C-alpha positions as CSV (number, residue, x, y, z in Angstrom):
1,M,69.6,97.4,89.3
2,T,65.8,96.0,89.3
3,M,65.3,92.5,87.6
4,K,62.3,90.7,86.5
5,L,61.8,87.1,86.1
6,A,60.1,86.4,82.9
7,I,58.5,83.2,81.6
8,A,58.2,82.9,77.8
9,D,57.1,80.3,75.3
10,G,59.8,77.7,75.0
11,S,59.6,77.7,71.2
12,I,61.2,81.0,70.9
13,I,64.9,80.6,70.1
14,K,66.1,83.8,72.0
15,P,62.9,85.6,73.9
16,T,63.1,89.2,74.6
17,A,61.5,91.2,77.3
18,D,58.6,91.6,75.1
19,D,58.1,87.9,74.6
20,A,57.4,87.3,78.2
21,K,53.9,85.9,78.9
22,F,54.4,86.1,82.7
23,T,56.8,88.4,84.8
24,G,57.4,88.5,88.5
25,V,59.7,90.3,90.9
26,I,61.4,89.4,94.0
27,G,59.5,88.4,97.1
28,D,59.9,89.0,100.8
29,D,61.7,85.7,100.8
30,G,64.5,87.0,98.7
31,K,63.3,84.7,95.8
32,Y,61.9,85.7,92.4
33,S,58.5,84.3,91.3
34,A,56.1,84.5,88.3
35,K,53.0,82.3,88.0
36,I,51.8,80.8,84.7
37,T,48.1,81.2,84.7
38,G,45.4,80.4,82.4
39,L,46.0,76.5,82.9
40,T,43.3,73.9,83.6
41,N,43.3,71.4,86.2
42,G,45.2,68.4,85.1
43,Q,46.8,70.2,82.1
44,A,50.3,68.8,81.3
45,A,53.1,71.0,80.0
46,V,56.1,69.0,78.3
47,A,59.4,69.5,79.0
48,G,60.7,72.8,77.3
49,S,57.0,74.4,76.8
50,Y,58.1,77.5,78.9
51,Q,61.4,78.9,79.6
52,A,62.8,81.5,82.4
53,F,65.0,84.3,82.2
54,F,65.9,87.6,83.8
55,F,65.6,91.1,82.3
56,D,66.0,94.6,83.0
57,P,62.6,96.2,83.1
58,E,64.0,99.7,82.0
59,T,66.2,98.7,79.3
60,K,64.5,95.3,78.4
61,E,67.9,93.9,78.3
62,V,68.1,89.9,79.0
63,L,70.2,89.2,81.7
64,G,72.0,86.0,81.4
65,D,70.9,82.8,79.9
66,Y,67.6,81.0,79.3
67,F,66.1,78.0,81.4
68,K,63.8,75.6,79.8
69,L,61.4,74.4,82.4
70,P,60.9,70.7,83.1
71,A,57.6,69.0,82.5
72,F,54.8,69.6,84.8
73,T,51.1,68.9,85.4
74,F,49.0,71.6,86.8
75,E,47.1,70.3,89.9
76,G,44.9,73.4,90.5
77,G,42.2,73.5,92.9
78,A,41.3,70.8,95.4
79,T,39.3,67.5,95.2
80,P,37.3,66.6,98.3
81,T,38.1,63.2,99.8
82,N,36.0,61.1,102.3
83,V,32.6,62.8,101.2
84,T,30.0,61.7,103.5
85,T,26.2,62.9,103.6
86,E,23.9,62.7,106.7
87,S,20.3,63.7,106.7
88,E,19.3,66.4,109.2
89,A,15.7,67.8,109.8
90,D,16.7,71.0,107.8
91,G,18.6,69.4,105.0
92,E,21.4,67.3,103.9
93,K,24.8,67.9,105.7
94,V,27.8,67.0,103.6
95,T,31.2,66.6,105.1
96,A,34.7,66.1,103.5
97,D,38.4,65.8,104.6
98,A,40.4,68.9,104.1
99,P,42.9,68.6,101.0
100,T,46.6,67.7,101.7
101,G,47.7,70.1,99.1
102,T,46.6,72.3,96.3
103,G,48.1,73.8,93.3
104,K,51.5,72.7,92.2
């Protein structure tokens, strides 16, 4: 049987496959993943805003129980650090340290 991981709004009591806002399948690493998109950098989601569950994509039957996601803050993108500028004959050279992490 093929399963899909679904992410739905946390306020729905018993979401169905049709309630899934985001879905994902098993990856090469053997783990299921789905990505919540449409968030802005720094946006906070309170605990229970989203919930995860598995479903059968053919029958749309929910398999098992629901898991409310913990609180998180989306930290997408990367902010440059240690930015310096240096004037050169043909323009201003800007340098920055590479980010230590992106998106969480």
